[in-house]
N, C-alpha and C positions, 0 to 999 in steps of 0.2 A: 477202439477195438478194430482189429484187422479182420474183416469178413471176406472169406473166399468161398464163393458159391460154386458147388460142384453139380454136374449134370447126372441124373439117373433116369432110367426109364425113357430115354430120349426117343426111341423108335415109335413110341405111342404118341409123340408130340410133333412128328413130322406132318406136313412140310414146313411148319413155322420154325422148327428147331434146325432146319437146314442152314439158316442164315444168322442165328443168334443163340447164345446160351439160354437155358430155360428161365433163369432169373431175370432176363430181359423181356420176358412176356409181360404184356399189360393185362390186368384184370382189376376192375374197379377204376379208380382214378389213376393210381400209381402202377409202376412196374413192380414185379415181385422183389427185386433188389431194393427199390426205393421204399417199400414197406418196412424193410429192416433199417435202412440208413436214416429214415426219418425218426425212428424210435431209439437209435443208438447215438449217443453224443460223440461227435468227432469220428464217425465211422469211416473207415477206408474200405473200399469195395473193389474186388477183382474176381476172376473166374477161373475155374478148372473145367476145361471143355475140350472138344475135339481139336486135334493139331491144326487143322486148316482154319479154325476160327481163332486160334490162340494169338496170332499176330495182332488182330484187332481187339481181342479180349484176353490179355495176358494175366497170368497169376502173379501177384506181388506178395512176397513173404516178409514176415517180421519175426521177432524173437518169439512171439506168441500169436498163433493163428486160430481163428474160429472158422472151421470148415462147415458151411451151412448148406443143407440140401436145397438146391435152387428151386424146387417145385413147391416149397412151403410158403404160405402167406403168413407173414409175421403178425402176431398179436402181442399184447402187453405181457401176458403170462409166458409166452415163448421167449420173449426177450429177457424177462426177469430170470427164467431158468437158465438161459444161455450165459448171462452175466455171472451167475453163481457157479458155473463150471470151473473146475480146477484143471490144470494141465494134465492130459492123459485121460480125462473123463469124456464119456460119450453119452449124449442125450438121445434117448430112443423112445419111440411110441410104446407105451406100456401094453397096448393091445396087440399091435401088429409087429413089434420089434423093428420097425422102420427106423433107419438112422436119420436123425434130425440135425444134430450139431455135434462136431468133434473138436475138442480143444487140444491143440498140440503145438509144440515148438518145432516139430519136424516139417520139412518142405516136401509135402506129398505131391505126387503127380497124378494126372487124370487116369492114366492106364493102371497104375499100381495103387490106387486109393483103396486102402483096406484097414479100417480102424477096428477090426474085430477083437483084438486083444485088449482094447481099452476097458477101463472100469465103467460099467453102465450106470447111468442115472435115468430112472423111469420118468416119463412125462405123462401125466394123467389127464391133462386138460384138453378140451376140444380145440381144433384148429382146422383151417382149410388148406387143401393142397390141390395141385393140378396133376392128376394122374393120367388122364386121357384128354385129347384135344377138345372134346366137347365140354369138359369142365370149365373152360374159359368163359363160355357164355352161361352155362348152367349155374355157376357160382358167382356170377357178376353182381347179382342183387346184393348178396351179403358183403361182397368186396366193396361195392360202392358205399354201403352203409358204414363200414369200418373206416374206410379212407376219408369219408366226409367228416366223421367225428374227429379223426386224427388231425386233419388239415385245418379245420375251421374252429376248433375248440379255443375259446378265449379271444377270438378275432371278430371284427365287425365287418360285415359285408358292405359293398357299395349299395347305394339306394337303387331300387328298381325304378325305371322310367315310368312316368305317370300314364303313358299310353298303353301300358301292359296290365294284364289281369293275373293276379297270383292267388291261388287257392292253397292253403296250408301254411306252414311256418318253417320249412326246411329248405331254404334257398340261400345260396351264397354266390356272390358275384365278385370276382377279383378285379383288381385295378386294370383299367384300359378296356374292359369288356363292354360290348354294346348289345343292348336288348331293347327292341322297340316293337310296339303293337303286337305282342305275343301273348298267348294264354299259357300259363305255367301252373301245373297242379303237383304239389310236392307232398300230398297226403299219402300216396302209395309208395313214395321213396324220395330221398333228397335229390335236389337239383344243384349241381356244381357247375358254374360257368367260369372257366379259367381265364388267366391273364390274356388280354387282347383277343379273346374269342368273340364271336358275333352270332346273335340270333336275329335273323331277318324278319321282316314284317309278315304277319299272318301265320307264323309257326305255332303249332299246338303241341305241348309237351306234357306227358304224364311221367313223373319220376318212377324209378331213379334214372337220372341222367348225369353222366360225367363228360363235360366238355373240357378238354385239355388246352394248353396254351395255343392260341392262334387257330383253334378249330372254328368251324362255321356251320350253322344251319341255314340253308338257303330259303328263299321265299316259300312260305306255306308248307314247310316241312311238318310231318306228323311223326312224333316219337311216342311209342308205347313202351316205355322203359322195361327192364333195366338195360340201358344202352350206354356204351362208352364210345366217344368220338375222340380219337387220339390226336396228338399235336399236329397242327397244320393240315387237318383233314377237312374235307367238305362233304356235307350230306344234304340230300334233298329227297323228296318223295316220302315214302312210308317205311319206317324202321322199327323193328321190335326185337328186344333182347339180343342185341348184337354187340360185338366188340371190334373196333377198328384200331389197330396198333398205332398208326401214325402216318402222315404224309400220303394218305390214300383218299380217293374221291369216289363218292356215289352222289354226284352232283345233280341228278335229274330225277324225274318221276320213275316209279317202279318200286317193287317191294323187296326188302331184305329182312329176313327174320331168322333168329336162332343161328347166327352165323358169326364167323371170325375172319377178318381180313388182315393180312400182314401190312407191311409198308410198301409204298410206291405202287399200289394197286389202283386200277380205274375201272369202274363199271359204267359202260356206255348208257346213253339215254334209253329209258324204258327197259333196262335189264330187270328181270323178275326172277325171284328165287322161291321155289316151292319148299316149304318147311314141314309139310304134313302129307303123308301118303293117302291116296284116295280111299284105301281100305282101312285107314287109321291104324295100321299095323306097326309093330315095333321097328324102329330105324336100325338098319345096318350100315356101317360106315367103313370106307376103305381104311385098312390098317397096314402100315409099311413094314411092321415086324412080321405080321402074318402073310403079307402080300396077298391079301384077300379081304373079304368083308367081315366085319366084327360086330356082333350085337351090342347095342349101346344101352338098352333098357329105356330109351327115350321114345316119345311119340312125336316130338318136334325136333327137327334138325335141318338146317339149311345148307349154307355154303362155307367150306373151309378153304381159304385161298392163301397160298404162299406169296412171298414178296415179288414185286415187279410183274404180276400177272394182270391181264386186261381182258375185258369183254367188249364186243362191239354192240352197236345199238340193237335193241329188241332181242337180246340174248335171253333164252329161257333155260334156267338151270333146274335140273331134277332135284327132288328131295334128297338131301344128304349127299351133295357133290363135293368131292375133294379135288382141288386144283393145286398143282405143284408150283414151283418157282418159275417165273418168266415164261408163262404160257400165254398164248394169244388166242382167244375163242371168239368166233363170229359165225354168222349165217343163220338160216332158219332151222326149225326143229329143235329137239332137245339133244344136246351133246351127251356123251357117256358120263356116268357119275364118278369115274376116276379119270382125271386128265393129268398125265405126268408132266413133270417139269420140261420146259422148252418144247412143248407141243404147240403146233400152229394149225388151226383149222376149226371144224365144227362137226355137226352131226353126219355130214356126208363124206368128209375126207380129212385125214390128218397127215401132217408131215413134220419134220424136225425144224424148229426155229433155230437157225444157225447162230452159233454163239456170237460171232462178230456183229451180226445184225441186231441181236438182242442187246448187246452192249451199246450200240448206237442209239437205240430207243431209250435205254436206261439213262444214258448220259444226257439226252435231251430233256427227259422227264425231270431228272434231279436238278438240272441247270435252271429250270423254271422256278425252283424254290431256293436258288442260290446255294445249292449243295453240290459238291464236286464228287464225281465217281472216280475215286482214286485207285491205285494199283492194288492196294490191300483188299478193297471191296471187289474188284474184278477177280482177284485170286479166289475169293470165297465163291463167287458165282461160277467161276470156271470149274472149281472142284465139284460143285453141285451138278453142273452140266455133265461132267464125266461120271460121277457116281450114279446118276439116274439114267444113264444110257440104256441099260437093260429094260427099263420100264417103258421105253418108247418102241414097243413092238407093233408098229402100225402095219 
């Protein structure tokens, strides 16, 4: 099956959608695209997205294409209904009329994607979707549960080292992973430790926890799941109900809760994130479509940080802070709770992080993980710099 994931409702999912299609978001163990490809035999995956992202994430067409809403988290019922579609049929949510999947031989584009004349097939079963940026952590518990069952069914875990204590029976350790002198409790949620991941001594984990390939919990880390540590990310200190997409570090003491970090982020030592207002009031979060603060219905919400952003040591983030792409935050006091892309500064003063300097930093950071910052990636980051210029009204 040729799966082409299309973006909808993208403005609600910035700043993370500035640098990737929505189906490349991680929630649970897998990305949204991987949740489909793991369930579909010989799946081919591509994307319909913004023009500036299309060179890195191009659409690939065949005689028959399944256009999949990129914000949907696949489950077995959804995949079954998708496979049953005939050409020209449109799978829609029976309650909201939301487009889920469109089966067509046509080569549709991102701008003119309009399957409204298709024959509708109603989908009545429950499913998860990412409609707002906070859904990534709010729905992470359910996503970890579903991914854990999908990935581990019928497989045998590596044995847990005898120096560890495990409470519960939902632990899976992939090949090459290292876990020593740790306390793991999987009664409240499954614990998945991916290939070549490492849990260092003294760490205490309460599931759910998803550690992807090459991820690391540093010495004496405390995890109050449901938390996802994406590929090649390092975590220390105290973390609760947070999602780290990949290649990002929170390597030291400090608290991170009800938060989402993109890729290539770094939180300096003793960075702390508030996830609850002092008056326990409902959280309002910056929304890029509204260009203002939007009620979330949540009582807990921490930090939403776009790719390549950094914080200096002892940074204190207000409850429900949104940080764009390639921002650099440092200094004493609490910075503002919306920090635009390519901002440089802190609570006292802000200036523009010049694009050339930002690329020098990105190149060095990625080089440490043996990843090259190529011209395609630079083009994406340049577009974000230009698109967000109006937000930097310091």
